[in-house]
C-alpha positions in Angstrom: -1.0 -1.7 -1.7 0.4 -5.2 -3.3 0.0 -7.3 -5.5 -0.3 -10.5 -3.3 -2.6 -7.8 -1.2 -5.0 -7.0 -4.5 -5.3 -11.1 -5.3 -6.5 -11.7 -1.5 -9.1 -8.6 -2.1 -10.2 -10.3 -5.8 -10.8 -13.7 -4.6 -12.6 -12.2 -1.9 -14.9 -10.2 -3.8 -15.3 -12.8 -6.2 -16.2 -16.0 -3.5 -18.8 -13.3 -2.2 -20.2 -12.6 -5.5 -20.6 -16.4 -6.4 -22.4 -16.6 -2.5 -24.9 -14.1 -3.2 -25.5 -15.4 -6.5 -26.1 -19.1 -5.7 -28.7 -17.7 -2.7 -30.3 -15.4 -4.8 -30.9 -18.1 -7.5 -31.8 -21.6 -4.8 -33.2 -19.2 -1.8 -30.5 -20.9 0.6 -27.5 -19.6 1.9 -24.8 -20.6 1.7 -21.8 -21.1 4.5 -19.3 -20.1 2.4 -17.6 -17.3 4.8 -15.2 -19.5 6.3 -14.1 -20.2 2.5 -13.6 -16.4 2.4 -11.5 -16.5 5.1 -9.4 -19.3 4.4 -8.8 -17.6 0.8 -7.5 -14.8 3.0 -5.6 -16.5 5.1 -4.3 -18.2 2.1 -3.3 -14.9 0.2 -1.8 -13.7 3.5 0.6 -16.6 3.9 1.3 -16.1 0.5 2.2 -13.3 1.3 4.1 -13.8 3.9 6.3 -16.2 1.7 6.5 -13.8 -0.9 8.0 -11.3 1.7 10.3 -13.8 3.2 11.7 -14.7 -0.1 12.4 -11.3 -1.1 14.1 -10.7 2.1 16.4 -13.7 1.8 17.3 -12.5 -1.9 17.4 -9.4 -0.4 20.0 -10.2 2.3 22.7 -12.5 0.0 22.4 -10.0 -2.5 23.7 -7.5 0.1 25.5 -9.8 1.3 27.1 -10.8 -2.1 28.2 -7.6 -2.3 30.0 -6.2 0.6 31.7 -9.5 0.0 33.1 -7.8 -3.4 33.5 -4.6 -1.9 36.0 -6.3 1.0 37.4 -8.3 -1.9 38.5 -5.1 -4.1 39.3 -3.2 -0.9 41.9 -5.4 -0.7 42.9 -5.8 -3.9 43.8 -2.3 -4.0 45.7 -2.2 -0.3 47.7 -4.8 -1.6 48.4 -2.9 -4.7 49.0 0.2 -2.8 51.5 -1.9 -0.5 53.2 -4.0 -3.9 53.8 0.2 -4.5 57.8 0.8 -4.6 58.1 3.8 -2.1 55.2 2.9 0.2 
């Protein structure tokens, strides 16, 4: 389970616990189910944003690594071509 999933689960548990305590003390059932759903959606959105950021960073690193590999290959090819007798 990822960090954001853990956050989402904990936030849902805390909101549900708070709702239960208020209902027990006041005898009034509070309509916080929408808040629980909203907290879950916010956590899901944060998870998606974090995953998008990770994907972007991975893509950038992959591109930079490929660029370095291409440059190194080009430098080796160039050096080999300059050797006498090749």
